[in-house]
C-alpha positions in Angstrom: 186.3 124.5 -104.1 186.1 126.5 -100.8 185.6 125.0 -97.4 181.8 125.9 -97.4 181.5 124.1 -100.8 182.7 120.8 -99.4 180.2 118.3 -98.2 179.7 117.7 -94.5 181.2 114.2 -94.8 184.4 115.5 -96.4 184.7 118.3 -94.0 184.3 116.0 -91.0 186.8 113.6 -92.5 189.3 116.5 -93.1 188.9 117.9 -89.6 189.2 114.5 -87.8 192.2 113.5 -89.9 193.9 116.8 -89.3 193.2 116.8 -85.6 194.4 113.2 -85.4 197.6 114.1 -87.3 198.3 116.9 -84.9 197.7 114.7 -81.9 199.9 111.9 -83.2 202.7 114.3 -84.1 202.6 115.6 -80.5 202.6 112.1 -79.2 205.5 111.2 -81.5 207.5 114.2 -80.4 206.8 113.4 -76.8 207.8 109.8 -77.4 210.9 110.8 -79.1 211.9 113.2 -76.3 211.1 110.6 -73.7 213.2 107.9 -75.4 216.0 110.4 -75.9 215.9 111.4 -72.3 215.7 107.7 -71.2 218.7 106.8 -73.4 220.7 109.7 -72.1 220.0 108.8 -68.5 220.7 105.1 -69.1 224.0 105.9 -70.9 224.9 108.5 -68.3 224.5 106.0 -65.5 226.5 103.5 -67.4 229.3 106.1 -68.0 229.2 107.0 -64.3 229.5 103.4 -63.3 232.6 102.9 -65.5 234.1 106.1 -64.2 233.5 105.1 -60.6 235.1 101.7 -61.2 238.2 103.3 -62.8 238.5 105.9 -60.1 239.1 103.1 -57.6 241.6 101.3 -59.7 245.2 101.3 -58.4 246.4 101.6 -62.0 244.5 104.9 -62.4 245.9 106.2 -59.1 249.4 105.2 -60.3 248.9 107.2 -63.5 248.0 110.2 -61.4 251.0 109.8 -59.2 253.4 109.2 -62.1 251.9 112.2 -64.1 250.9 110.1 -67.1 251.3 106.7 -68.7 252.6 105.2 -71.9 249.9 102.6 -72.1 247.2 104.7 -73.7 246.0 101.9 -75.9 244.6 99.9 -73.0 242.1 102.7 -72.2 241.2 103.2 -75.8 240.5 99.5 -76.2 238.3 99.7 -73.0 236.4 102.6 -74.6 235.6 100.5 -77.6 234.6 97.6 -75.5 232.0 99.6 -73.6 230.9 101.6 -76.6 232.1 104.9 -75.1 233.4 107.8 -77.2 236.2 108.4 -74.7 237.8 107.7 -71.4 239.7 110.7 -70.1 241.8 110.8 -66.9 242.9 114.2 -65.5 245.1 115.3 -62.6 244.2 117.7 -59.8 244.4 120.7 -62.1 242.3 119.0 -64.8 245.3 118.3 -67.1 244.7 115.3 -69.4 246.8 112.3 -68.6 244.8 109.8 -70.6 243.0 110.8 -73.8 241.9 109.0 -77.1 244.0 111.5 -79.1 247.7 111.7 -78.4 248.0 115.4 -79.5 245.6 116.5 -76.7 247.3 114.7 -73.9 248.8 117.2 -71.4 246.3 119.9 -72.3 243.4 121.0 -70.0 240.1 119.1 -70.1 237.3 121.0 -71.8 233.6 121.3 -70.9 233.8 123.2 -67.7 232.1 120.5 -65.7 235.0 119.2 -63.6 234.5 121.5 -60.6 232.1 119.3 -58.7 234.6 116.4 -58.9 237.9 118.2 -58.3 236.5 120.6 -55.7 233.8 118.6 -53.9 234.8 115.1 -54.7 231.4 114.2 -56.2 230.3 111.6 -58.7 227.7 112.8 -61.3 226.4 112.8 -64.8 226.8 115.9 -66.9 226.2 117.2 -70.5 228.9 119.4 -72.0 230.6 120.3 -75.2 234.1 118.8 -75.2 236.9 118.6 -77.8 235.2 115.5 -79.3 231.7 117.1 -79.4 228.6 117.4 -77.3 228.5 114.4 -75.0 226.9 112.9 -71.9 229.5 112.2 -69.3 230.0 110.2 -66.1 232.5 112.0 -63.8 234.0 110.9 -60.5 236.8 112.1 -58.4 240.0 110.1 -57.7 241.2 109.9 -54.1 244.6 108.9 -52.8 245.0 106.6 -49.8 244.8 109.7 -47.5 241.4 110.6 -49.0 242.7 113.6 -50.8 241.3 114.5 -54.3 244.1 113.9 -56.8 242.3 113.7 -60.1 239.2 113.0 -62.1 237.9 110.2 -64.4 235.5 111.2 -67.2 233.8 108.6 -69.4 231.7 110.0 -72.2 229.2 109.1 -75.0 228.7 111.4 -77.8 225.1 112.6 -78.2 225.3 112.1 -82.0 225.8 108.4 -81.4 222.8 108.3 -79.1 220.8 109.8 -81.9 221.7 106.8 -84.1 220.3 104.5 -81.4 217.0 106.5 -81.2 216.3 106.7 -84.9 215.0 103.1 -85.2 212.4 103.9 -82.6 211.5 107.1 -84.5 210.9 105.2 -87.7 208.7 102.8 -85.8 206.7 105.7 -84.4 206.3 107.2 -87.8 205.1 103.9 -89.3 202.6 103.6 -86.4 201.5 107.2 -87.2 200.6 106.3 -90.7 198.7 103.2 -89.6 196.7 105.2 -87.1 196.0 107.9 -89.6 194.7 105.4 -92.0 192.5 103.8 -89.4 191.3 107.2 -88.3 190.3 108.1 -91.9 188.2 104.9 -92.2 186.5 105.5 -88.8 186.0 109.1 -89.6 184.3 108.3 -92.9 182.0 105.8 -91.2 181.1 108.1 -88.4 180.5 111.0 -90.8 178.1 108.8 -92.9 176.2 107.7 -89.8 176.0 111.2 -88.4 174.7 112.7 -91.7 172.2 109.9 -91.9 171.0 110.9 -88.5 170.4 114.5 -89.6 168.5 113.3 -92.7 171.3 114.0 -95.1 171.3 117.8 -94.5 174.4 119.9 -94.6 175.2 122.1 -91.6 174.4 125.3 -93.5 171.1 123.8 -94.5 170.3 122.9 -90.9 171.2 126.4 -89.8 169.1 128.0 -92.5 166.1 125.7 -91.7 166.4 126.4 -88.0 166.4 130.2 -88.6 163.5 129.9 -91.1 161.5 127.8 -88.6 162.3 130.1 -85.7 161.1 133.2 -87.7 158.1 131.3 -89.0 157.0 130.2 -85.5 157.6 133.7 -84.1 155.3 135.3 -86.8 152.5 132.8 -86.3 149.5 134.1 -84.4 148.7 130.5 -83.2 150.6 129.1 -80.3 152.9 126.2 -81.0 154.5 123.8 -78.5 156.5 120.6 -79.1 157.8 118.0 -76.8 160.4 115.2 -77.2 160.0 111.5 -76.5 160.6 112.0 -72.8 157.8 114.6 -72.5 160.2 117.6 -72.2 159.2 120.9 -73.7 161.6 121.4 -76.7 160.0 124.3 -78.5 157.5 127.0 -77.7 156.8 130.1 -79.8 156.1 133.7 -78.8 152.4 133.4 -79.3 152.2 130.3 -77.1 154.0 132.1 -74.3 151.6 135.1 -74.5 148.5 132.9 -74.6 149.6 130.6 -71.8 151.3 133.3 -69.7 154.7 131.5 -69.4 158.3 132.6 -70.1 160.2 130.6 -72.7 163.5 130.7 -70.6 161.8 129.1 -67.6 160.0 126.3 -69.4 162.3 125.1 -72.2 163.8 121.6 -71.5 161.5 121.1 -68.5 158.8 118.3 -68.3 155.6 119.5 -69.9 153.8 118.0 -66.9 155.6 120.5 -64.7 155.1 123.5 -66.9 151.5 122.8 -67.9 150.1 120.2 -65.6 146.6 120.2 -67.3 148.0 119.4 -70.7 147.5 115.9 -72.2 149.9 116.3 -75.1 152.3 113.8 -73.6 149.6 111.2 -73.9 150.2 111.2 -77.6 153.6 109.6 -77.0 152.0 106.4 -75.8 148.7 106.5 -77.7 149.5 108.2 -81.0 146.5 110.0 -82.6 145.7 113.2 -84.4 143.3 115.5 -82.7 141.7 118.3 -84.8 139.9 121.4 -83.5 139.4 120.1 -80.0 138.3 122.4 -77.1 140.8 122.7 -74.2 141.0 124.6 -70.9 144.7 125.1 -70.3 146.4 127.4 -67.8 143.2 129.4 -67.3 142.6 129.8 -71.0 139.8 128.4 -73.2 141.6 127.1 -76.4 140.9 125.3 -79.6 143.8 123.0 -80.5 145.2 120.6 -83.0 147.6 117.9 -81.7 149.7 115.3 -83.5 152.6 112.9 -82.7 156.0 113.4 -84.4 156.9 110.1 -86.1 160.4 109.4 -87.5 161.0 106.0 -89.2 157.9 104.5 -87.5 158.9 105.6 -84.0 157.2 108.3 -82.0 159.9 110.9 -81.1 157.7 113.6 -79.8 154.4 115.5 -80.2 153.4 119.0 -81.3 150.3 121.1 -80.7 149.0 124.3 -82.3 146.3 126.2 -80.6 144.5 129.6 -80.5 142.3 131.4 -78.0 138.7 130.4 -78.2 137.8 133.9 -77.2 139.2 135.2 -80.5 136.5 133.4 -82.4 133.8 133.5 -79.8 131.9 136.3 -81.5 132.0 134.4 -84.8 131.0 131.2 -83.0 128.1 133.0 -81.4 126.9 134.4 -84.7 127.3 131.1 -86.4 125.6 129.2 -83.6 122.6 131.6 -83.6 122.4 131.7 -87.3 122.5 128.0 -87.6 119.8 127.5 -85.0 117.6 130.2 -86.5 118.2 128.8 -90.0 117.3 125.3 -88.9 114.2 126.6 -87.2 113.1 128.7 -90.2 113.8 125.8 -92.6 111.7 123.5 -90.5 109.0 126.1 -90.1 109.0 126.8 -93.9 108.7 123.2 -94.7 105.9 122.7 -92.2 104.1 125.9 -93.3 104.4 124.8 -97.0 102.6 121.6 -96.1 100.0 123.4 -94.0 99.4 126.0 -96.8 98.9 123.2 -99.2 96.4 121.7 -96.8 94.6 125.0 -96.3 94.5 125.6 -100.1 92.9 122.2 -100.7 90.3 122.7 -98.0 89.4 126.2 -99.4 88.9 124.7 -102.8 86.6 122.1 -101.3 84.7 124.9 -99.5 85.5 123.6 -96.0 85.8 127.1 -94.5 85.0 126.0 -91.0 87.6 123.3 -91.1 90.2 125.8 -92.4 89.4 128.1 -89.5 89.7 125.3 -87.0 93.0 124.2 -88.5 94.5 127.7 -88.4 93.4 128.1 -84.8 94.9 124.8 -83.8 98.3 125.7 -85.4 98.2 129.2 -83.8 97.5 127.7 -80.4 100.4 125.3 -80.8 103.0 127.9 -81.5 101.5 130.3 -79.0 101.7 127.6 -76.3 105.3 126.7 -77.2 106.5 130.3 -77.2 104.7 131.0 -73.9 106.2 127.9 -72.3 109.7 128.8 -73.4 109.2 132.5 -72.3 108.0 131.4 -68.9 110.6 128.7 -68.2 113.8 129.7 -70.0 115.3 133.2 -69.4 118.4 132.6 -71.5 117.5 133.7 -75.1 120.2 131.5 -76.8 119.0 128.4 -75.0 115.4 129.2 -75.7 116.1 129.7 -79.4 117.9 126.3 -79.4 114.9 124.5 -77.8 112.5 126.2 -80.3 114.7 125.1 -83.3 115.1 121.6 -82.0 111.4 121.3 -81.3 110.6 122.2 -84.9 113.4 119.9 -86.1 111.9 117.0 -84.1 108.5 117.6 -85.7 110.1 117.5 -89.2 111.8 114.2 -88.3 108.5 112.8 -87.1 109.5 113.0 -83.5 108.2 114.9 -80.5 110.5 117.0 -78.3 108.9 117.9 -74.9 110.1 120.2 -72.2 109.2 118.5 -68.9 106.9 120.3 -66.6 108.7 122.1 -63.8 111.7 122.9 -65.9 113.3 126.2 -65.1 116.4 128.1 -66.2 117.2 131.5 -64.9 119.8 133.8 -66.5 123.2 132.0 -66.3 125.9 133.1 -63.9 128.6 135.3 -65.5 131.2 132.5 -65.2 129.1 130.1 -67.4 129.2 130.8 -71.1 125.8 130.3 -72.8 127.5 129.0 -75.9 129.0 126.1 -73.9 125.5 125.2 -72.5 124.2 125.3 -76.1 127.0 122.9 -77.2 126.2 120.5 -74.3 122.4 120.6 -74.7 122.4 120.7 -78.5 124.6 117.6 -78.7 122.5 115.8 -76.1 119.4 116.4 -78.1 121.0 115.4 -81.4 122.2 112.1 -79.9 118.7 111.4 -78.7 117.4 112.1 -82.3 119.9 109.7 -83.7 119.1 107.0 -81.1 115.3 107.1 -81.8 115.7 107.2 -85.6 118.1 104.2 -85.4 115.5 102.3 -83.4 112.8 103.2 -85.9 115.0 101.9 -88.8 115.8 98.7 -86.9 112.2 97.8 -85.7 109.3 97.5 -88.1 106.8 97.5 -85.2 108.2 100.6 -83.5 105.6 102.1 -81.2 104.6 105.7 -81.9 104.7 106.6 -78.2 108.5 106.0 -78.2 109.0 108.9 -80.6 108.9 111.3 -77.6 112.1 112.9 -76.3 112.0 114.6 -72.9 114.2 117.5 -72.0 114.5 118.8 -68.4 116.4 121.9 -67.3 116.6 122.9 -63.6 118.8 125.4 -61.8 117.7 124.8 -58.2 120.5 124.6 -55.6 124.2 125.1 -56.5 124.0 123.2 -59.9 122.4 123.6 -63.3 121.1 120.2 -64.3 120.4 119.3 -67.9 118.8 116.0 -68.7 117.7 114.4 -72.0 115.8 111.1 -72.1 114.8 109.1 -75.2 113.4 105.7 -76.0 115.8 104.8 -78.8 118.4 102.1 -79.0 120.1 102.9 -75.7 123.8 102.8 -74.8 126.0 100.1 -76.3 126.6 97.3 -73.7 130.2 96.7 -74.9 131.3 100.3 -74.2 131.6 101.8 -70.7 130.3 105.4 -70.0 134.0 106.5 -69.6 134.8 105.1 -73.1 131.8 106.8 -74.7 133.1 110.3 -73.9 136.4 109.8 -75.6 137.2 111.3 -79.0 136.2 109.1 -81.9 134.3 106.5 -79.8 130.7 105.9 -80.9 128.1 103.2 -81.0 127.6 104.1 -84.7 130.0 102.8 -87.4 129.9 105.9 -89.6 133.2 107.6 -90.1 133.5 111.0 -88.3 131.2 109.9 -85.4 132.1 109.9 -81.8 132.4 113.7 -81.4 129.1 114.7 -79.7 129.7 113.1 -76.3 133.4 114.1 -76.5 132.5 117.8 -77.0 129.9 117.5 -74.1 132.5 116.1 -71.8 135.2 118.7 -72.8 132.8 121.5 -71.8 131.8 119.7 -68.6 135.5 119.2 -67.5 136.1 122.9 -67.9 133.3 123.7 -65.5 134.3 120.9 -63.1 131.0 119.3 -63.7 129.8 115.7 -64.1 128.0 113.6 -66.7 125.9 110.5 -66.1 124.8 108.0 -68.8 122.2 105.3 -68.0 120.0 103.0 -70.0 116.3 103.3 -69.1 114.5 100.3 -67.7 112.4 99.8 -70.8 113.8 101.6 -73.9 116.5 104.2 -74.7 118.9 106.1 -72.5 119.1 109.0 -70.1 122.0 111.5 -70.2 122.3 114.0 -67.2 124.8 116.8 -66.9 125.6 118.7 -63.7 127.2 122.1 -64.0 128.3 123.9 -60.8 127.2 127.5 -60.8 130.6 128.6 -59.6 131.7 128.1 -63.2 135.2 127.1 -64.4 137.9 125.6 -62.3 
């Protein structure tokens, strides 16, 4: 099995064990050298002390003066007592006068380390190869009463014997090494398991492959993708997001999202987790449609991610869909009404009521002519006029009455205000009024017919465009504040999927730096007023 075939846990265990072994071997070697050095220095100082003592002995001076001694045994016994390998006494020329081996007495001392004692009269520790082997020596000069150098005393310990003294420490260090390695293996195994659990059990190669796949996937997506961590720092942003938002990846990665994109509310999902789908945003000067979701791992929010696309890319489709939907609704309502009217006309013709038929047709023609003339004179924006026409017919189909208040006026919109946004705002305001009145009808058996009227007012005098819709339905819920009603998913109705209309209205208003007011009428229903500055977007 190759290295890449091993599991991450085994590889981590092998790496940590090997690195620990190398470190411990280095420490053992360093410890061994330190102990060896300390032992040599300790023994050297001991040898030097004995040599210094002997150099001041009258007996040693007498040996120098007599040129030798017959009592060699005394110095050999002294060597054994102090654990030394030898005690050697030499004269001024370095000739041995005292030596552990009789055959070497009278011969020159070996090692080449006598000069400092015989020439300069120093006392010192040296390491040299002598006739008995490599040894650490304490050397000191011998002086006569006149202060003249007359000889040298050398006390030595063989390095081999020092090795014997160090070996017990070496064995101890090796035993400790095995203990530490065992403990390291246990800890490594535990750490490897915890670490692999943290990376969801993936192997390093799998993580690398997934990262590359994710990076390539994000780069090829046309939608922008951004992700933040639990601290609100931007951790990921793809190429499309950089292009859409006009930012550079290198300058925004690992920075707080509030610094890179101050208008973004993605970080709010960290404290109030929720999933937002197809919401309208105005971010960094761009109109976007976005999806947002928190990132949850083991029940804890560890970040958030958002995907988005330019709303301009689907504006044309939205326009077509919006127009088609309004026109289809208008035609459907008109078809339904006309079918009923044709049935009525057919019945009256069969009954021979020709004059009644003529009067009925004239009445209907006058109604549509009046409605079309009113919209043509007051509303110069075709898309909004079409919306009002469709909603008027829809109201008649629902048994309601939608009226455009006298004095209403809407000139062509400024270039900075998108007609589709005004359609979104006004259409949702009217739909909410429809729902409010129909709810009141279903709740009250004695509902007054006069309350079926819904009033719409549009004015563009001054610096603002004012849209107002008033109804006589159930009104605003007392338990919810106006600020709460414009949040996503908040509604006075219990149906699932509600709570979007006012949110969409508010999203468009925020983009244009406008305002919305929601009030209950004094008698019945509510009034919603929207103010849009003609300067357009922020």
